All heavy atoms as an XYZ file, in Angstrom:
654
protein
N      -4.544     18.594     -4.017
C      -4.465     17.156     -3.700
C      -3.516     17.019     -2.494
O      -2.391     17.645     -2.509
C      -3.986     16.372     -4.854
C      -3.874     14.873     -4.443
S      -3.555     13.931     -6.064
C      -3.557     12.270     -5.453
N      -3.937     16.335     -1.401
C      -3.159     16.199     -0.219
C      -1.939     15.227     -0.535
O      -2.145     14.223     -1.317
C      -3.886     15.639      0.865
C      -4.823     16.664      1.526
C      -5.481     16.062      2.702
N      -6.100     14.850      2.496
C      -6.663     14.011      3.350
N      -6.777     14.551      4.585
N      -7.206     12.916      3.113
N      -0.798     15.389      0.064
C       0.257     14.404     -0.082
C      -0.144     13.052      0.640
O      -0.903     13.095      1.626
C       1.474     15.072      0.530
C       0.881     16.069      1.545
C      -0.481     16.501      0.878
N       0.293     11.980      0.182
C       0.053     10.652      0.909
C       0.649     10.595      2.240
O       1.703     11.126      2.495
C       0.602      9.638     -0.113
C       1.699     10.396     -0.840
C       1.189     11.793     -0.900
N      -0.058      9.918      3.137
C       0.582      9.782      4.360
C       1.515      8.647      4.425
O       1.312      7.677      3.745
C      -0.590      9.379      5.485
C      -1.502     10.573      5.735
C      -2.599     10.900      4.975
C      -1.263     11.405      6.860
C      -3.493     11.899      5.320
C      -2.103     12.434      7.214
C      -3.192     12.669      6.416
N       2.590      8.824      5.245
C       3.578      7.721      5.347
C       3.611      7.390      6.785
O       4.165      8.176      7.588
C       4.962      8.243      4.868
C       4.992      8.636      3.430
C       6.346      8.879      2.957
N       6.433      9.380      1.574
C       6.336      8.671      0.558
N       6.139      7.364      0.555
N       6.318      9.281     -0.687
N       3.049      6.260      7.200
C       2.942      5.949      8.511
C       4.110      4.949      8.812
O       4.508      4.125      8.059
C       1.543      5.200      8.722
C       0.439      6.057      8.499
C      -0.439      5.869      7.413
C       0.063      7.046      9.457
C      -1.509      6.690      7.238
C      -1.012      7.852      9.231
C      -1.862      7.541      8.125
N       4.615      5.057     10.154
C       5.591      4.092     10.554
C       5.013      2.774     10.581
O       3.764      2.500     10.851
C       5.899      4.544     11.957
C       5.321      5.916     12.117
C       4.249      6.056     11.209
N       5.803      1.683     10.350
C       5.366      0.327     10.328
C       4.711     -0.101     11.614
O       3.662     -0.768     11.602
C       6.607     -0.580      9.972
C       6.267     -2.056      9.888
C       5.536     -2.348      8.489
O       5.623     -1.588      7.569
O       4.985     -3.452      8.498
N       5.285      0.293     12.756
C       4.741     -0.124     13.979
C       3.404      0.573     14.269
O       2.423     -0.144     14.821
C       5.666      0.197     15.193
C       5.776      1.658     15.580
C       6.865      2.436     14.760
O       7.505      1.835     13.853
O       7.066      3.537     15.009
N       3.078      1.605     13.707
C       1.812      2.261     13.781
C       0.732      1.491     12.886
O      -0.368      1.258     13.390
C       1.868      3.708     13.425
C       0.570      4.580     13.560
C       0.054      4.518     15.018
C       0.758      5.990     13.103
N       1.147      1.034     11.720
C       0.204      0.282     10.980
C      -0.040     -1.047     11.676
O      -1.154     -1.513     11.615
C       0.864      0.057      9.608
C       0.859      1.444      8.736
C       0.049     -0.903      8.683
C       1.572      1.367      7.485
N       0.978     -1.653     12.196
C       0.800     -2.876     12.972
C      -0.138     -2.770     14.138
O      -0.952     -3.624     14.394
C       2.101     -3.555     13.330
C       3.013     -4.013     12.224
S       2.281     -5.389     11.323
C       1.952     -4.612      9.772
N       0.017     -1.703     14.838
C      -0.926     -1.387     15.926
C      -2.418     -1.265     15.513
O      -3.276     -1.831     15.962
C      -0.601     -0.076     16.648
C       0.421     -0.079     17.759
C       0.869      1.254     18.205
C      -0.060     -0.935     18.901
N      -2.577     -0.607     14.448
C      -3.925     -0.421     13.813
C      -4.481     -1.842     13.358
O      -5.638     -2.108     13.579
C      -3.952      0.562     12.696
C      -5.355      0.744     12.090
C      -6.403      1.298     12.910
O      -6.022      2.007     13.886
O      -7.554      0.991     12.605
N      -3.611     -2.523     12.691
C      -4.048     -3.886     12.254
C      -4.484     -4.739     13.500
O      -5.532     -5.506     13.315
C      -2.997     -4.644     11.439
C      -2.771     -3.923     10.041
C      -1.812     -4.713      9.297
N      -2.395     -5.994      8.752
C      -1.695     -6.947      8.381
N      -0.343     -7.003      8.308
N      -2.340     -8.084      7.893
N      -3.657     -4.639     14.486
C      -4.068     -5.508     15.756
C      -5.296     -4.972     16.285
O      -6.173     -5.750     16.782
C      -2.871     -5.355     16.695
N      -5.604     -3.741     16.286
C      -6.789     -3.075     16.747
C      -7.988     -3.553     15.977
O      -9.055     -4.015     16.572
C      -6.730     -1.508     16.725
C      -7.858     -0.911     17.454
C      -7.864     -0.310     18.750
C      -9.190     -0.603     16.880
N      -9.142      0.063     19.050
C      -9.920      0.028     17.864
C      -9.807     -0.756     15.723
C     -11.238      0.430     17.659
C     -11.090     -0.424     15.545
C     -11.754      0.189     16.479
N      -7.826     -3.567     14.654
C      -8.958     -4.013     13.799
C      -9.209     -5.478     13.958
O     -10.362     -5.927     13.964
C      -8.543     -3.740     12.339
C      -8.637     -2.309     11.921
C      -8.071     -1.983     10.473
O      -7.853     -2.901      9.827
N      -7.983     -0.782     10.225
N      -8.153     -6.280     14.051
C      -8.307     -7.735     14.334
C      -9.002     -7.969     15.768
O      -9.969     -8.790     15.783
C      -7.051     -8.468     14.297
C      -7.044     -9.916     14.608
C      -7.868    -10.702     13.515
O      -7.764    -10.367     12.277
N      -8.515    -11.667     13.874
N      -8.657     -7.281     16.724
C      -9.240     -7.470     17.979
C     -10.716     -7.026     18.000
O     -11.553     -7.746     18.619
C      -8.464     -6.725     19.106
O      -7.122     -7.169     19.076
C      -9.025     -6.837     20.529
N     -10.967     -6.013     17.339
C     -12.354     -5.425     17.209
C     -13.282     -6.514     16.549
O     -14.401     -6.693     16.899
C     -12.338     -4.105     16.449
C     -13.705     -3.421     16.460
C     -14.048     -2.627     17.498
C     -14.639     -3.635     15.451
C     -15.351     -1.913     17.501
C     -15.837     -2.940     15.391
C     -16.195     -2.139     16.472
O     -17.442     -1.525     16.463
N     -12.640     -7.051     15.506
C     -13.462     -8.109     14.699
C     -13.783     -9.310     15.609
O     -14.831     -9.820     15.558
C     -12.689     -8.416     13.426
N     -12.752     -9.731     16.287
C     -12.907    -10.875     17.348
C     -13.911    -10.544     18.412
O     -14.765    -11.387     18.677
C     -11.520    -11.179     17.949
C     -10.543    -11.784     16.995
C      -9.195    -12.005     17.703
O      -9.140    -12.031     18.883
O      -8.180    -12.192     16.918
N     -13.987     -9.315     18.851
C     -14.815     -8.952     19.916
C     -16.231     -9.009     19.247
O     -17.182     -9.339     19.915
C     -14.482     -7.523     20.414
C     -15.361     -6.986     21.590
C     -15.287     -7.943     22.824
C     -14.834     -5.548     22.005
N     -16.384     -8.461     18.083
C     -17.749     -8.463     17.382
C     -18.294     -9.835     17.252
O     -19.550     -9.996     17.182
C     -17.652     -7.736     16.099
N     -17.412    -10.804     17.076
C     -17.833    -12.266     16.835
C     -18.058    -13.002     18.124
O     -18.615    -14.120     18.204
C     -16.889    -12.980     15.978
C     -16.804    -12.381     14.595
C     -18.076    -12.495     13.735
O     -18.683    -13.603     13.863
N     -18.413    -11.423     13.138
N     -17.364    -12.536     19.206
C     -17.418    -13.283     20.502
C     -18.738    -13.261     21.134
O     -19.625    -12.255     21.058
C     -16.366    -12.609     21.425
N     -19.083    -14.243     21.845
C     -20.265    -14.327     22.639
C     -19.940    -13.831     24.144
O     -19.754    -12.616     24.344
N     -19.855    -14.750     24.899
C     -19.476    -14.514     26.361
C     -17.960    -14.517     26.611
O     -17.264    -14.874     25.636
C     -20.054    -15.523     27.350
N     -17.470    -14.011     27.663
C     -16.104    -14.005     28.023
C     -15.304    -13.068     27.166
O     -14.245    -13.572     26.658
N     -15.674    -11.855     27.044
C     -15.006    -10.954     26.215
C     -14.041     -9.958     26.951
O     -13.509     -9.045     26.312
C     -16.114     -9.992     25.484
O     -16.799     -9.370     26.436
C     -16.847    -10.855     24.534
N     -13.824    -10.293     28.231
C     -12.991     -9.340     29.089
C     -11.639     -9.138     28.522
O     -11.158     -8.018     28.468
C     -12.949     -9.804     30.532
O     -14.316     -9.951     31.031
C     -12.081     -9.020     31.372
N     -10.910    -10.278     28.129
C      -9.618    -10.074     27.571
C      -9.638     -9.339     26.304
O      -8.682     -8.584     26.148
C      -9.060    -11.591     27.331
C      -7.759    -11.627     26.613
C      -8.902    -12.347     28.680
N     -10.562     -9.527     25.424
C     -10.585     -8.788     24.118
C     -10.833     -7.259     24.424
O     -10.249     -6.499     23.773
C     -11.689     -9.366     23.245
C     -11.376    -10.710     22.614
C     -12.659    -11.241     21.981
C     -10.284    -10.681     21.770
N     -11.795     -7.054     25.287
C     -12.097     -5.642     25.688
C     -10.856     -4.963     26.234
O     -10.579     -3.811     25.795
C     -13.332     -5.554     26.625
C     -14.619     -5.755     25.962
C     -15.797     -5.511     26.802
N     -15.858     -6.672     27.851
C     -15.857     -6.461     29.168
N     -15.719     -5.293     29.628
N     -15.983     -7.481     29.925
N     -10.102     -5.602     27.142
C      -8.928     -5.008     27.687
C      -7.828     -4.891     26.606
O      -7.157     -3.829     26.693
C      -8.341     -5.953     28.827
C      -9.237     -5.790     30.063
C      -8.725     -6.714     31.184
N      -9.605     -6.564     32.358
C      -9.638     -7.401     33.336
N      -8.853     -8.491     33.271
N     -10.421     -7.247     34.336
N      -7.677     -5.858     25.716
C      -6.684     -5.680     24.656
C      -7.068     -4.498     23.746
O      -6.256     -3.692     23.380
C      -6.709     -6.935     23.776
C      -5.538     -6.887     22.748
C      -5.445     -8.089     21.906
N      -5.717     -9.298     22.522
C      -6.264    -10.387     21.871
N      -6.502    -10.338     20.614
N      -6.440    -11.554     22.567
N      -8.365     -4.293     23.499
C      -8.759     -3.170     22.600
C      -8.501     -1.839     23.240
O      -8.109     -0.943     22.737
C     -10.298     -3.309     22.347
C     -10.833     -2.574     21.171
C     -10.188     -2.903     19.829
C     -12.286     -2.740     21.050
N      -8.771     -1.808     24.647
C      -8.479     -0.555     25.370
C      -7.029     -0.244     25.290
O      -6.639      0.904     25.087
C      -8.962     -0.613     26.792
C     -10.594     -0.608     26.765
C      -8.473      0.510     27.689
C     -11.198     -1.055     28.107
N      -6.161     -1.264     25.570
C      -4.687     -1.033     25.486
C      -4.251     -0.611     24.135
O      -3.510      0.352     24.023
C      -3.947     -2.352     25.940
O      -4.462     -2.653     27.216
C      -2.503     -2.229     25.889
N      -4.672     -1.213     23.106
C      -4.387     -0.922     21.710
C      -4.826      0.474     21.415
O      -4.049      1.244     20.705
C      -4.948     -1.856     20.823
C      -4.273     -3.303     20.781
C      -5.052     -4.247     20.004
C      -2.833     -3.184     20.214
N      -5.982      0.908     21.842
C      -6.459      2.174     21.522
C      -5.567      3.247     22.249
O      -5.296      4.367     21.566
C      -7.915      2.388     22.151
O      -8.764      1.529     21.452
N      -5.136      3.055     23.428
C      -4.219      3.952     24.167
C      -2.919      3.965     23.421
O      -2.384      5.192     23.244
N      -2.348      2.821     22.996
C      -1.106      2.824     22.308
C      -1.208      3.679     20.926
O      -0.284      4.295     20.568
C      -0.663      1.381     22.030
C      -0.238      0.791     23.265
O       0.052      1.421     24.352
N      -0.158     -0.600     23.311
N      -2.365      3.454     20.329
C      -2.596      4.177     19.008
C      -2.603      5.616     19.263
O      -1.996      6.354     18.481
C      -3.793      3.661     18.283
C      -3.735      2.418     17.514
C      -5.117      1.888     17.139
C      -2.974      2.624     16.208
N      -3.360      6.049     20.149
C      -3.630      7.484     20.371
C      -2.396      8.175     20.876
O      -2.285      9.458     20.748
C      -4.845      7.750     21.400
S      -6.365      7.302     20.622
N      -1.583      7.510     21.568
C      -0.322      8.203     22.249
C       0.871      7.924     21.470
O       1.964      8.336     21.879
C      -0.186      7.709     23.635
O      -0.078      6.306     23.699
C      -1.347      8.144     24.507
N       0.818      7.356     20.241
C       1.980      7.025     19.413
C       2.661      8.468     19.053
O       1.961      9.361     18.758
C       1.549      6.347     18.135
C       2.723      5.728     17.412
N       3.486      6.543     16.524
C       3.261      4.515     17.399
C       4.408      5.819     16.035
N       4.391      4.608     16.534
N       3.971      8.458     19.062
C       4.680      9.745     18.766
C       4.327     10.306     17.420
O       4.497     11.574     17.236
C       6.152      9.361     18.792
C       6.169      8.163     19.733
C       4.872      7.420     19.471
N       3.825      9.457     16.549
C       3.498      9.958     15.119
C       2.442     11.122     15.316
O       2.390     12.075     14.492
C       3.014      8.904     14.349
C       2.672      9.366     12.890
C       3.599      9.427     11.893
C       1.327      9.592     12.590
C       3.240      9.930     10.685
C       0.879     10.095     11.330
C       1.937     10.199     10.340
O       1.482     10.689      9.130
N       1.596     11.065     16.309
C       0.460     11.966     16.491
C       0.815     13.159     17.165
O      -0.016     13.850     17.761
C      -0.779     11.279     17.031
C      -1.114     10.038     16.392
C      -1.157      8.721     16.869
C      -1.661      9.883     15.039
N      -1.576      7.896     15.953
C      -1.906      8.460     14.799
C      -1.854     10.736     13.921
C      -2.421      7.979     13.533
C      -2.338     10.332     12.765
C      -2.559      8.916     12.536
N       2.113     13.588     17.388
C       2.544     14.652     18.241
C       1.936     15.979     17.768
O       1.635     16.825     18.660
C       4.002     14.697     18.174
N       1.736     16.158     16.521
C       1.074     17.406     16.120
C      -0.369     17.423     16.497
O      -1.095     16.351     16.472
C       1.267     17.520     14.557
N      -0.892     18.606     16.953
C      -2.252     18.576     17.484
C      -3.388     18.118     16.577
O      -4.332     17.542     16.969
C      -2.439     20.072     17.856
C      -1.086     20.635     17.937
C      -0.179     19.857     17.020
N      -3.152     18.396     15.262
C      -4.282     18.053     14.354
C      -3.920     16.692     13.589
O      -4.601     16.281     12.696
C      -4.538     19.025     13.320
O      -3.290     19.468     12.679
C      -4.958     20.411     14.028
N      -2.815     16.100     13.858
C      -2.343     14.882     13.060
C      -3.298     13.776     13.195
O      -3.639     13.114     12.162
C      -1.011     14.428     13.580
N      -3.863     13.520     14.409
C      -4.844     12.390     14.577
C      -6.072     12.583     13.654
O      -6.508     11.677     13.019
C      -5.260     12.257     15.961
C      -6.249     11.125     16.165
C      -7.481     11.245     16.438
C      -6.003      9.720     16.072
N      -8.127     10.039     16.474
C      -7.195      9.128     16.358
C      -4.822      9.013     15.824
C      -7.269      7.738     16.326
C      -4.999      7.712     15.855
C      -6.189      6.999     16.135
N      -6.628     13.737     13.667
C      -7.811     13.964     12.884
C      -7.605     13.919     11.422
O      -8.330     13.346     10.630
C      -8.476     15.320     13.197
C      -9.130     15.406     14.561
C      -9.908     16.723     14.867
N      -9.035     17.824     14.758
C      -8.318     18.315     15.841
N      -8.334     17.685     16.985
N      -7.594     19.381     15.748
N      -6.458     14.367     10.971
C      -6.071     14.425      9.524
C      -5.711     13.026      9.051
O      -5.940     12.761      7.930
C      -4.880     15.395      9.305
N      -5.101     12.153      9.931
C      -4.627     10.981      9.385
C      -5.216      9.696      9.967
O      -4.798      8.578      9.498
N      -6.163      9.682     10.785
C      -6.759      8.507     11.433
C      -7.510      7.607     10.400
O      -7.326      6.416     10.364
C      -7.629      8.752     12.590
O      -8.720      9.530     12.082
N      -8.243      8.218      9.441
C      -8.889      7.464      8.447
C      -7.968      6.965      7.457
O      -8.052      5.716      7.000
C      -9.862      8.448      7.626
C     -10.499      7.719      6.479
C     -11.050      8.838      8.639
N      -6.901      7.676      7.120
C      -5.840      7.167      6.193
C      -5.078      5.912      6.878
O      -4.679      5.078      6.162
C      -4.865      8.254      5.823
C      -5.496      9.412      5.034
C      -6.111      8.888      3.659
O      -5.609      8.036      3.070
O      -7.243      9.351      3.319
N      -4.906      5.998      8.176
C      -4.245      4.881      8.861
C      -5.069      3.665      8.758
O      -4.562      2.602      8.544
C      -3.948      5.337     10.311
C      -3.382      4.156     11.155
C      -1.935      3.708     10.636
C      -3.241      4.589     12.590
N      -6.408      3.779      9.033
C      -7.234      2.613      8.883
C      -7.184      2.034      7.502
O      -7.153      0.777      7.311
C      -8.690      2.986      9.178
C      -8.907      3.212     10.628
C     -10.431      3.454     10.948
N     -10.513      4.206     12.228
C     -10.630      5.455     12.349
N     -10.893      6.235     11.325
N     -10.670      5.995     13.460
N      -7.260      2.848      6.456
C      -7.106      2.337      5.075
C      -5.771      1.671      4.846
O      -5.600      0.635      4.208
C      -7.255      3.561      4.148
C      -8.709      3.979      3.988
C      -8.804      5.087      3.034
N     -10.169      5.644      3.051
C     -10.475      6.897      2.899
N      -9.521      7.824      2.803
N     -11.692      7.297      2.972
N      -4.706      2.329      5.364
C      -3.328      1.722      5.201
C      -3.196      0.424      5.835
O      -2.604     -0.519      5.310
C      -2.307      2.736      5.676
N      -3.808      0.155      6.969
C      -3.732     -1.021      7.718
C      -4.506     -2.149      7.017
O      -4.101     -3.214      6.958
C      -4.182     -0.818      9.160
N      -5.625     -1.715      6.413
C      -6.401     -2.748      5.683
C      -5.736     -3.264      4.409
O      -5.908     -4.380      4.067
C      -7.733     -2.169      5.316
C      -8.738     -2.052      6.561
C     -10.074     -1.653      6.193
N     -10.868     -1.329      7.279
C     -11.367     -0.108      7.558
N     -11.238      0.854      6.700
N     -12.034      0.113      8.655
N      -5.020     -2.298      3.801
C      -4.322     -2.645      2.534
C      -2.864     -3.057      2.645
O      -2.220     -3.343      1.655
C      -4.501     -1.522      1.486
O      -3.826     -0.399      2.021
C      -5.936     -1.195      1.300
N      -2.326     -3.037      3.787
C      -0.904     -3.353      4.071
C      -0.580     -4.732      3.664
O      -1.282     -5.674      3.955
C      -0.598     -3.091      5.561
C       0.915     -3.085      5.858
N       1.674     -2.116      5.365
C       1.611     -3.833      6.607
C       2.941     -2.325      5.769
N       2.954     -3.411      6.513
N       0.549     -4.902      2.910
C       0.876     -6.084      2.354
C       2.039     -6.858      2.978
O       2.622     -7.763      2.323
C       1.064     -5.975      0.878
O       2.072     -5.045      0.610
C      -0.280     -5.547      0.177
N       2.519     -6.363      4.132
C       3.791     -7.013      4.691
C       3.468     -8.425      5.021
O       2.188     -8.773      5.379
C       4.324     -6.239      5.824
O       3.497     -6.282      6.914
N       4.459     -9.279      5.251
C       4.251    -10.618      5.723
C       3.752    -10.574      7.153
O       4.088     -9.722      7.994
C       5.561    -11.394      5.702
N       2.842    -11.526      7.550
C       2.266    -11.507      8.906
C       3.374    -11.770      9.956
O       4.306    -12.442      9.681
C       1.237    -12.692      8.904
C       1.048    -13.008      7.460
C       2.262    -12.455      6.756
N       3.180    -11.136     11.078
C       4.167    -11.340     12.161
C       3.842    -12.665     12.778
O       2.838    -13.345     12.559
C       3.948    -10.311     13.277
C       4.057     -8.850     12.774
C       5.420     -8.177     13.105
O       6.028     -8.690     14.071
O       5.880     -7.308     12.366
N       4.811    -13.137     13.591
C       4.604    -14.481     14.248
C       3.352    -14.465     15.094
O       3.132    -13.502     15.840
C       5.830    -14.792     15.162
C       5.750    -16.094     15.762
C       6.991    -16.415     16.695
O       8.008    -15.816     16.479
O       6.745    -17.207     17.616
N       2.463    -15.459     14.856
C       1.243    -15.539     15.641
C       0.160    -14.671     15.097
O      -0.943    -14.762     15.578
N       0.415    -13.985     14.043
C      -0.604    -13.102     13.464
C      -1.329    -13.795     12.283
O      -0.666    -14.520     11.604
C       0.013    -11.801     12.920
C      -0.962    -10.806     12.321
C      -0.240     -9.643     11.815
O       0.638     -9.064     12.562
O      -0.547     -9.068     10.749
N      -2.560    -13.637     12.123
C      -3.275    -14.302     11.046
C      -3.248    -13.390      9.852
O      -3.428    -12.157      9.883
C      -4.807    -14.471     11.406
C      -5.534    -15.004     10.294
C      -4.898    -15.341     12.708
N      -2.878    -13.953      8.608
C      -2.780    -13.094      7.444
C      -4.158    -12.670      7.042
O      -5.108    -13.360      7.119
C      -2.172    -14.118      6.303
N      -4.240    -11.478      6.572
C      -5.526    -10.869      6.130
C      -5.919    -11.348      4.728
O      -5.081    -11.685      3.943
C      -5.457     -9.343      6.219
């Protein structure tokens, strides 16, 4: 059995923001430029986060990060919609 992943809070928040933006983009009709740019920026921030410094860390933990972000129970940040 693999040990559980322990992700930094800011990495979980980045993933939650990415998921929220992706959902907004999926629902949007026209005028998606701002959402697409935000998604690209968040993707870059996620992929270059120091947590992923080990060469195989991203492949090993990316799915677990998505799960952690979906089930994260911290209070919403200012301006963030509660899940």
